[in-house]
C-alpha positions, 0 to 999 in steps of 0.5 A: 494497448489493452488494459486487463480488469483485477478481481481485487475480492479474489485477490484477497480471497474475500467475498464482495460483501465483505466488510472492511474489517474482514478485508484488512483481516485477509490483507494481514493474513496473505501479507504475512504469508507472502512478504519476501523477508518470510516467503520460501520463494523470494522472487514468487513473494514479492510477486504476490505481495505486491498483488496482494498489496494494490488489492488492498489498496483499492478495496481497504480504501472506502472511496476506491472500493466504490469507485472500482464496484462501479466499474464491475468486470465489463469496465471497457463496454461503451454501456455497462453498470456505471452510474450514467451508463458510462465507463472509464475515467474519461466517460466511456469505453476503453481508457486511452493507455499509451504507456505501459510500465513494469516493475513498479509494483502496480498493474496497468489497469490500477495504473489507469484508474487510480494511479498519478495524475496522467491524462487518458494519454498518459501525460500531464502539465507541458503534453500535446501539440501538433507536430508543427509547433515547437513544443516541449514533451509532456510529463509521465507519471506512474506509481512506484510501490516502495516497501518500508524495509526499501524506505529503510535500507534504500534500494535499486529498481529495474523499470521498463517503460513501453510506449505505443508508436503513433504510426502503428509501428513496433512499440518502444520499450526502455529500461531504466535502474532507478534509486529508491533513496533510503528515507523517501516518503509517501508522495515524493516523486522521483525524476527520470529527466528527459525520459517523458513524451517526446517534444515536437519540432526539435523541443526537448522531452518531458521528465518521467516522474515515479510517485512513491506509494508505500507498500501496506505492511501486515504488523505496522502503520507509518505517521512520519518517520514513526511505526506503529504496531498493535500489541495485544496482551492478555488481561493478566499480561497487562496486570502482571506484566510481561516480556512480549516479543514483537516484530521490527523492520530490524528483527524481532525483538522484547519488549518489557511490559510494565505490571498495570498498562491499560488499553491504548497505552503507547509503549516507544522503542527509541531508533526503531522507525524510519529514516528522519529528514535530518538523520537518525531514525524515528520511534517504534510505538507498540499501541497495547490493546487488551484481549479477552477470549470469546469462549472459556472452559468451565475451569476458566470460568470458576478461575474468572469468577474466583478472581471476580469475587475476591477483587477490590478492583472497581473499573467504573463509578458507581450510579 
């Protein structure tokens, strides 16, 4: 099965020379537009959101980005620009791919180069063996993109798995209804028993494992069951206090920011995080970030100068 190259820079609309900050900003801008909860066309928005996530999964990780840049668009050529004149993780040419997945949120290109612990033929662990031997089938693993909303509420997804025919006949495709449990964690594997590679000599088939990768969210970072949100404040809001409207997975809410809030302070909203292993939910933390205007009008400059002249506040010790 041919694997189509994905231009992740084009997906995010950035140049190949873009900085990591520019890539992050591009992802957040696009993700906010195409997130299924806000997109006008939910189905199209979900598909685009997953494409954007896949691109950021690679370009947002310096190590993956370097590997991707070395592969290049002509990655299937036996002689190419990759180090050592090799293409593909197996040392040159096209990576064998006996399995194609649908509904996982990731393309076969991503699975081939950045996916689960499969060897070049789609199996790991117990796989392989000649047909004259009685040997269990190999396990098959793929990544499945799971949104934070799915972590919170759980979901059911249809996953397709197409297997190449070894004797040149028609490919075989199976569809599975997969339950994603609420509270699932990054790296957790969902097992579909007996759906891996076929065994030989009448032995049992291997298993199919779907390894969870949490989709990047435009607003939140995840640490365990807690969520973290960057709360941008104007200097006067930090000094005087403000009631700020912020997003949560349960909908927008209002957070009261106390007067005198300093940069880096964590403001906690209890029970608005992800499900915890022992029941209940983690917390949402808003991290205060003080923003200043890059440019000011003449009138605004006058106000800042008046404040500077009249304030007794000293931000640092005298040398």
